[in-house]
C-alpha positions in Angstrom: -38.2 -8.8 25.5 -34.7 -8.6 25.9 -34.4 -12.3 24.8 -36.3 -11.5 21.6 -33.8 -8.8 20.8 -31.1 -11.0 21.1 -32.6 -13.1 19.2 -32.9 -10.4 16.2 -29.3 -10.2 16.8 -28.5 -12.9 16.2 -29.7 -13.3 12.7 -28.2 -10.4 10.9 -25.8 -11.4 8.6 -22.6 -10.3 8.6 -21.6 -7.5 5.8 -19.7 -9.2 3.0 -19.1 -6.7 0.8 -16.2 -5.2 2.5 -14.5 -8.1 1.6 -15.0 -7.2 -2.0 -13.9 -3.9 -1.6 -10.6 -5.0 -0.1 -10.1 -7.3 -3.1 -10.8 -4.2 -5.2 -8.0 -2.0 -2.5 -5.5 -4.7 -2.8 -5.9 -4.9 -6.5 -5.0 -1.3 -7.2 -2.2 -1.5 -4.6 -0.7 -4.0 -6.8 -1.3 -1.7 -10.0 0.0 1.2 -8.9 3.2 -0.4 -7.4 3.1 -1.9 -10.6 2.9 1.5 -12.5 5.4 3.3 -9.9 8.1 0.2 -10.8 7.8 0.2 -14.2 8.0 4.0 -14.2 11.4 4.4 -12.9 13.1 0.8 -15.1 12.0 3.0 -18.2 13.0 6.2 -16.9 9.8 8.3 -17.8 6.7 9.6 -15.9 3.6 7.6 -15.3 1.5 10.0 -13.8 -1.2 10.4 -15.3 -1.3 6.3 -15.0 -1.1 6.8 -11.5 -3.4 9.7 -10.8 -6.2 7.7 -12.7 -5.6 4.7 -9.6 -5.2 7.1 -6.8 -9.1 8.5 -7.6 -10.4 5.2 -8.0 -8.5 4.2 -5.1 -10.2 7.2 -3.2 -13.6 6.3 -4.5 -12.8 2.7 -2.9 -11.8 3.8 0.5 -14.9 6.3 0.7 -17.0 3.4 0.0 -15.2 1.6 2.9 -15.6 4.6 5.1 -19.7 4.5 4.2 -20.2 1.1 3.8 -18.7 0.6 8.3 -20.3 3.7 9.3 -24.4 2.1 7.8 -23.3 -1.4 8.8 -24.5 -2.6 12.3 -22.7 -6.2 12.4 -19.5 -5.9 10.6 -16.8 -9.0 9.8 -14.0 -6.8 11.4 -14.0 -4.3 14.1 -14.8 -0.9 12.6 -11.4 0.4 13.7 -9.8 -1.8 12.0 -11.8 -1.5 8.8 -11.3 2.5 8.7 -7.4 1.9 9.5 -7.0 -1.3 6.6 -8.9 1.1 4.5 -6.5 4.0 5.1 -3.1 2.3 4.6 -4.7 0.6 1.8 -4.9 4.5 0.3 -2.0 5.9 1.8 0.2 3.2 -0.4 -1.6 4.3 -3.5 -1.2 7.9 -2.3 2.7 7.7 -1.7 2.9 5.7 -5.7 1.1 8.7 -7.3 3.0 11.4 -5.3 6.6 9.4 -6.7 5.4 9.8 -9.8 4.2 13.6 -10.2 8.0 14.1 -8.5 9.5 12.2 -11.2 7.9 14.6 -13.8 7.8 17.6 -11.2 12.0 16.7 -11.0 12.0 16.1 -14.8 13.5 12.6 -13.9 14.8 10.9 -17.3 17.9 9.2 -15.8 16.8 6.8 -12.7 20.1 5.5 -10.4 19.8 1.5 -10.0 18.9 1.9 -6.3 15.4 4.0 -7.2 15.1 0.9 -9.9 15.7 -1.8 -7.1 12.8 -0.1 -4.6 10.4 -0.2 -7.5 10.8 -3.9 -8.1 10.4 -4.6 -4.2 7.4 -2.4 -4.1 5.7 -3.9 -7.1 6.5 -7.3 -5.8 4.6 -6.0 -2.1 2.4 -5.0 -4.2 1.4 -8.5 -5.3 1.7 -9.9 -2.0 -0.7 -7.1 -0.2 -3.3 -8.3 -3.5 -2.8 -12.0 -2.8 -3.3 -11.0 1.2 -6.5 -9.1 0.8 -7.7 -11.9 -1.9 -8.3 -14.3 0.7 -8.9 -11.7 3.7 -11.9 -13.6 4.5 -10.3 -16.6 5.7 -7.2 -15.1 6.0 -5.0 -18.0 3.4 -1.6 -17.7 3.7 -1.4 -14.7 5.2 1.5 -15.3 7.6 3.4 -15.8 4.3 2.4 -12.6 2.8 3.3 -11.1 5.7 6.9 -12.4 6.6 7.5 -12.0 2.2 6.3 -8.2 3.2 8.3 -8.1 6.1 11.5 -9.1 3.9 11.1 -6.8 0.8 11.3 -4.1 3.7 13.8 -4.9 5.4 15.8 -4.9 1.5 13.9 -1.7 0.7 15.6 -0.1 4.0 19.0 -1.7 2.6 18.7 -0.4 -0.2 17.8 3.3 0.5 20.5 3.9 3.3 23.2 2.2 1.0 21.7 4.6 -1.6 21.4 7.6 0.5 25.2 6.9 1.5 26.3 7.2 -2.1 24.7 10.6 -2.4 26.5 12.4 0.3 29.5 10.9 -0.5 29.5 11.6 -4.1 31.3 14.9 -4.7 30.3 15.2 -8.6 26.7 15.5 -7.6 25.2 19.1 -8.0 22.9 20.2 -4.9 19.9 19.9 -7.2 20.7 16.1 -8.0 21.4 15.4 -4.0 18.1 17.1 -2.7 15.9 15.8 -6.0 16.9 11.8 -5.1 17.0 11.9 -2.0 13.4 13.5 -2.0 12.9 10.4 -4.3 14.1 7.7 -2.2 12.2 8.8 1.2 9.1 8.8 -0.9 9.9 5.0 -1.9 10.7 4.0 1.2 8.1 5.6 3.0 5.3 3.3 0.5 7.5 0.2 1.7 7.4 0.9 5.5 3.3 1.4 4.7 3.0 -2.2 2.8 4.6 -3.5 5.8 1.9 -1.8 8.3 -0.4 -3.2 6.3 0.7 -6.5 6.8 1.2 -6.4 10.2 -2.2 -4.9 10.5 -3.7 -7.6 8.7 -1.7 -10.2 11.3 -3.4 -8.2 14.1 -6.8 -8.5 12.8 -6.1 -11.9 12.3 -5.2 -12.4 15.5 -8.9 -10.7 17.1 -11.1 -12.8 14.0 -9.0 -16.2 16.2 
């Protein structure tokens, strides 16, 4: 009887729809970070577009959660699936938050450090999308992880120098200081989350080896 149950379990197909959903999340992450970068470069809000991408990512994240709950044999550990989906969703949430704050603070002239952080984020989004596109076979994942790590380090340097200039600029009003400190921190948090995703993917790869 036990042997019969084992035989049935061995032929249960691994659920592949997860890969399609993660690919969709990767595209949404890349689109959101690209939109945010364009917004920073142009000095105008793209918050409606970012809000739409955030809602779409929420829907995909929910679909992944639902699939994880009802799937008996998944291609990855359930905890890893949920953590990856949540971390990807967080990136889009932070991009939308940055767009919202640009609108709230009525940002018209964007600082050069903020533009540079936006470019780092857009590049990291592309790497995440590529990593998730090849997730099933972990194609070129190490290369993606290394590049995202480099971009996050670059972002750390940009943020640290930008904050230093903020607090040393005696001509800056308190309002401007608070506004830009807040925006820098949101942009840096988004880059940190990109690196967290890269590290999580590397951990999943190790478990799957």
